[in-house]
C-alpha positions in Angstrom: 0.0 0.0 0.0 1.2 3.5 -0.8 0.5 6.9 0.5 -2.8 8.7 0.4 -2.6 12.4 -0.6 -4.7 15.4 0.2 -4.1 19.0 -0.9 -5.5 22.5 -1.5 -4.4 24.9 -4.2 -6.3 28.2 -4.0 -5.1 29.4 -7.5 -6.4 26.4 -9.4 -9.2 25.5 -6.9 -8.0 21.9 -6.6 -9.0 20.5 -3.3 -8.9 17.0 -1.8 -9.7 16.8 1.9 -7.8 14.5 4.3 -11.1 12.5 4.6 -11.2 12.0 0.8 -7.4 11.4 0.4 -6.5 9.5 -2.8 -3.7 7.1 -3.4 -0.7 8.7 -4.9 2.7 7.3 -5.9 5.6 9.2 -4.3 7.2 10.1 -7.7 4.0 11.7 -8.8 3.6 13.4 -5.4 7.1 14.8 -5.8 6.1 16.3 -9.1 2.6 17.5 -8.2 3.5 19.2 -4.9 5.2 22.2 -6.7 2.2 22.5 -9.0 -0.1 22.6 -6.0 1.9 24.8 -3.6 1.7 27.9 -5.8 0.7 30.5 -3.2 0.7 31.2 0.5 -1.6 28.9 2.5 -1.7 26.2 -0.2 -1.1 22.8 1.4 -0.2 19.2 0.5 -0.3 16.2 2.8 0.6 12.5 2.7 -0.9 9.9 5.0 0.9 6.5 5.3 -0.6 3.1 6.1 -0.3 3.8 9.8 -2.4 7.0 9.5 0.7 9.2 10.2 0.5 12.5 8.3 3.3 14.5 6.8 2.0 17.9 5.5 3.5 20.9 3.8 2.2 24.5 3.8 3.5 27.2 1.5 4.8 30.4 3.3 6.5 32.7 0.8 9.7 30.9 -0.5 9.7 28.5 2.4 7.6 25.4 3.1 6.5 24.5 6.6 6.8 20.7 6.9 5.1 19.0 9.8 4.0 15.8 11.4 0.9 16.4 13.5 0.7 14.4 16.7 -2.9 14.8 17.9 -2.3 12.9 21.2 0.2 15.6 22.1 -2.0 18.4 20.8 0.7 19.7 18.5 3.0 19.1 15.6 6.7 18.5 15.0 7.9 20.7 12.2 10.5 22.8 10.4 10.9 25.2 7.5 12.6 23.9 4.3 13.4 25.7 1.0 10.8 25.1 -1.6 13.3 23.6 -4.0 14.0 20.7 -1.6 10.3 19.6 -1.3 10.0 17.4 -4.5 13.2 15.3 -3.8 12.3 15.0 -0.1 8.9 13.5 -1.0 10.3 11.3 -3.8 12.8 9.8 -1.3 10.3 9.1 1.6 10.4 5.5 3.0 7.4 3.3 3.1 6.3 4.8 6.4 6.5 8.3 7.9 8.8 8.2 11.0 9.5 11.3 13.1 13.0 9.8 13.8 13.8 10.4 10.1 13.5 14.2 10.8 15.5 14.8 14.0 15.7 18.6 13.3 11.9 19.0 13.6 10.8 20.9 16.7 7.5 20.5 18.6 4.9 23.3 18.2 1.8 23.1 20.4 -1.5 24.0 18.7 
């Protein structure tokens, strides 16, 4: 089983909610994310088979990348340059693991 994807691009009005997430190959996701993160507040998320989410939010020339942890009422996240997003997604392992992103910091909601 692969990843499920959800996203919102306000420019093109393409929206798929997390509840309606569709299966998406990581190579395709790596290409599509830059098409979908055109403007501020656009977002893109991936859900693995364990229901762990990795999501990306456009903020100027940076992308806020985070893993929400609902039990802890917050997210672990960090900013990354927009040009690193596609390769990061294409290189994801089969499951999202917070240990793969040691530089993420906890942000309460």
